[in-house]
N, C-alpha and C positions, 0 to 999 in steps of 0.2 A: 504494500500500500504506500502510495506516495506521501511525502511530508504534508502536502496541501490537504489531502483527504484526511489524514490523521488529525490535523489541526482543526479542520472544519467539523469533523465528527466529535472531537473533544469539546468543542464550543457548544454543542447542543445540550450538554449537561448543565450549562450555566444560564440557560434562558429563563429559569425560574427566579434568578436573582433579581431583586428589585432594581429598576433603573434609577439612576441618580444623576444629577447635574455634575458634569466633569469638574473635579477640583482643579484649580489652576496649579500647574506644575511649576516648581522652582519659584516660589513666592508670588504666585499669581500671574506669571508672565503669559501663559497660554490659556485661552478660553474659547473653544469652538462654539459657534452659534447654532442653535436649533438642533443640537445633538446631545445624546445622553450616553453615559458610560456604564460599562459592566466591569466590575473587578473580577478577574478571571484567575483564581488560584490554580485551576486545572491547566490553563494555558501556561502559566509560569512553571508548573511542575513538569510539563512536557518539554518546554523550551525556556528555561529560566533566563537565559541571556538574550534570547530573541535572535540569535545568530542563524539558526535554522530557518526562521521565518524571513529574515533578511535575504537569505539565499533564495527562498521561494519567490519573493517579490522580484528580485533582480532577474532571475531566470524567466519568470512569467512575462515581465515587460519586454525582455529581449526576444522571447519567443513571439510575442504579439507583433512586433515590427518585422521579425523575420518572415512572417506570413504576408508582408506587404513590401516585397523587394523593390517595387517601383510605384511611385505615386505622382500624379499630375493634378494640381488643384490651384485655386485662387484664394488669396488671403487678404483681408482688409484689417489694418491695424490703426486704431485711433488713440491718440494720446492727448490728455487734458491735464494741464498743470495749473493749479489754482494760484501759484505764486507769480505767474506771468499771464498775459492775455493770450498767449499762443495756444493754438489747437493744431494738431498735426494728423493728417489722414494719409496713409500710405497703402496703395493697392499693389499687390505683388502676384506674379505668376510663378509657381514653384514646380520644379522638377526634383524629385527625391529618389535617389537610386542607391539602395543599401546605405552606406554611411556617407555618401556624397550628395551634393545638391547644386542646383543652379537657380538663381532668383533674379527676376526682372522686375524692378520696382519703379513706381511713379509716385512722387510726393505731390498730392493734388493741389495743396495751397500754393506751393512754389513752382509747380509744373516742372519739376526736376526729375530726371530719370537716372538710374544707376543699375549696374549689374553686379551680381555676386556669384562666385563659383567656389565651392569647397571640394577638393579632391585630396584624399589621404590626409585630412586635417591641415591642409595648406589652403589659405583663403586668398583669392584674387578679387579685388574690387575695382570697378571701372566707373568713373564719373565723366561721361562724354562731354557735357557742357563745360566742365572745368578743365577738360583735357588733362586729366590726372588719373593715375591708376596706382594701386598698391598691392603688393603680395606679402603675406605675413603668416607666421605660424598661428594656429588656433589660440595658443596660450597668450598671444599678444593682442588679442582682440579686445574691443570695448565691452560695455555692459549690455548692449542690446542682444536679445536672444532671437535669432532669425528662424530657427528650425522648430516647427510645431511638434516634432518627435522628442524634443529636448525640454519640454516644459518641466518646471520644478526647480530650475536654477535661474538666476537673474541674468547671466551673461553667456554668450555663445562660446566663450573661451572655456567654460566648464562643461563637462559631460555629466548629465544627471545621474546615470547609473554608477559612474565612477565616484561622484560625490557621495552617493548613497552608501557606497561600500567603504568609504574612507573613514568616516567619523564614528565616534563612540556612541553606541546605542544605550541611552540612559534608561529608557522605559518603553514598553510596548503593551498595548491593550486593544480591546475591541470596543467600538461604540456603535450605537444605532443612530442613523442620520436619515431622516425622512423615510423611515420604514425599511432602510437598507443597512446592511452591515458594512462597517469600515474597520480596517486594520490601521492602527495608529503607531507611529514611531516618533519618539523624541530623541533627536541626535544632537551632539555637541561637537564643535570644532574649535580647537585652540589655535588662534593666529600666532604664528611663531614670532613675528616681529613686534607685535603689540602685547602679547600675552592675554588678549581678550578672549573670552569664551563666547562663541556665537552659537546659540541654540535655535534649532529649527524643528518644527512639528510637521509631520507628513501624515496625510490621511489617504489610504489606498482602498480601491474598490475591488474586492475579491471576485465579483461577478464580471468584471471587465479586465481580466488579466492583471489585476493589481495596479492598474494605471492610477497615478496620483490625482485626486479630486480636490484637495485643498493643501496648501503649504503655508505655514505661518512662520515668519522669521522675526527674531528678536534683535533689538538694538542693544548690544552688550554694554554700551556706556550708560544707558538710561534704564536698562532692565525692563523695557516696554516693547510692545509690538511695533516693528518697523515696517513690515510689509505682509500682505496676504494675497495669495493667488488661488482663485477658484477655477476649476476646469470642468467642461462637459465634453462628452465624446459621442461619436456617431459610429454605428455598426457598419463596417465595410464588408467583412465576410461573416455571414450569419453564424453566431455562436463561437467565432474563432478569433476575429481581429477587429480592433477598434482604432479610430483615429480622431484627433482633436476636432471638435465642432466649434467650441468657443472657449475663451479664457478671459478672466478679468484680474489684472494685477493692480493692487492699490498700495500706495505708499502713505504712511501716516505721520502726523505731527508727533514727534517723539516725546513732547512734553505732556501729551494728553491721551495717547493711544494705549490705554491699559488693557483694552479688550480687542480681540480680533474682529468683533462684529460692530465696532464703532463706525459711525458714518463720517467721522472727522478726518477724511483723507485729504492729502495735499496734491497727489498726482495719481492718475489712473491710466492704465494702458489696456485697452480692450482689443482682443484679436478674435476674428471670426473667419471661419472657412466658408466661403460662399460658392454656390453652384455645385456641379458634379465633381466628385472625387474619383478620378480614373486610376485604377490600380492594375498592376501586373501587365502593363503594356511595355514593350521593349523601349529602352532609352539608350541610344547610342552614346558612346563616350564623347563623341564630338559635340553632342548637345549640351554637355556639362562644361565645356571649355569656353573661355572668353578670349577673343582675339584682340590684342592691344594694338591700336593704330600707331603708325610711325610718328605722328605728330603729337602723341600723348606723352606727358612726363611720367615716367614709370619708376616707382620706388620698390625695389625688391629687397625686403627686409629679411629674407631667408638666406641670402648670400653672405657667407662669412660668419654666420651665427649658428650656434648649436641650439637644438630644440630644448626649451625649458623642461625640467624634470620635476615632477611632484610625487 
């Protein structure tokens, strides 16, 4: 019997335990909204450290996307920042092939286009209007996350499954959220240079290959909620594979955000997959490549630099 079946079977014995509002972990930092918690001694007895469950989650998410070796879709990302009058809407056409991708984007307000290609974790970005292009390692990228398969981290330079596997698992439990079961991990990451402990809460959906449905990040300096991301998925292969439908990432005022369900956010990034998601169609390697015109100033930051190691 697989680990997943064992865990789910064991959880049936705790259904009679009265539901309670989740106690905030670590002096009240985390508090999921509209969800209730079950203390699960049987779960802790079967897997007290949560490491077996972590392995199940990682393998399930990896298997989910292995069923979708190629994807073609359209994505609209809207950013609203309350600290400035700026509003940004970006419409993108995505080609996703295994771990590689090609994105053609249009910034609607500025009428600016750009192209992004990722192959073997090396990114090439072309800005035709600026006559500028750059190539860099994934680890040198900024904070924007461009790949809908990588939800759960704030920046494209991070890989969600790698981050999930790296950090200390402080606590695991199951909760009931809107009538469905969620598996919850609370993880901690110590930043080497600052010594700060960053804590992140992940909620996974066992019915959808343990894809993350909510992520809550803490501001270590203030001990309050810094950001929350909520995700919804669409079924691509019935009963087998799911893909992002929409996500909402909110950043909060660190002085006032003691709860993850507070409405006092300062910035919000909403992503929606619109139209048909076409899967398992052949994508030629040439479709993932970007041709750099001769008159474009090209900065290749991979030459003469070793890849960062973490």
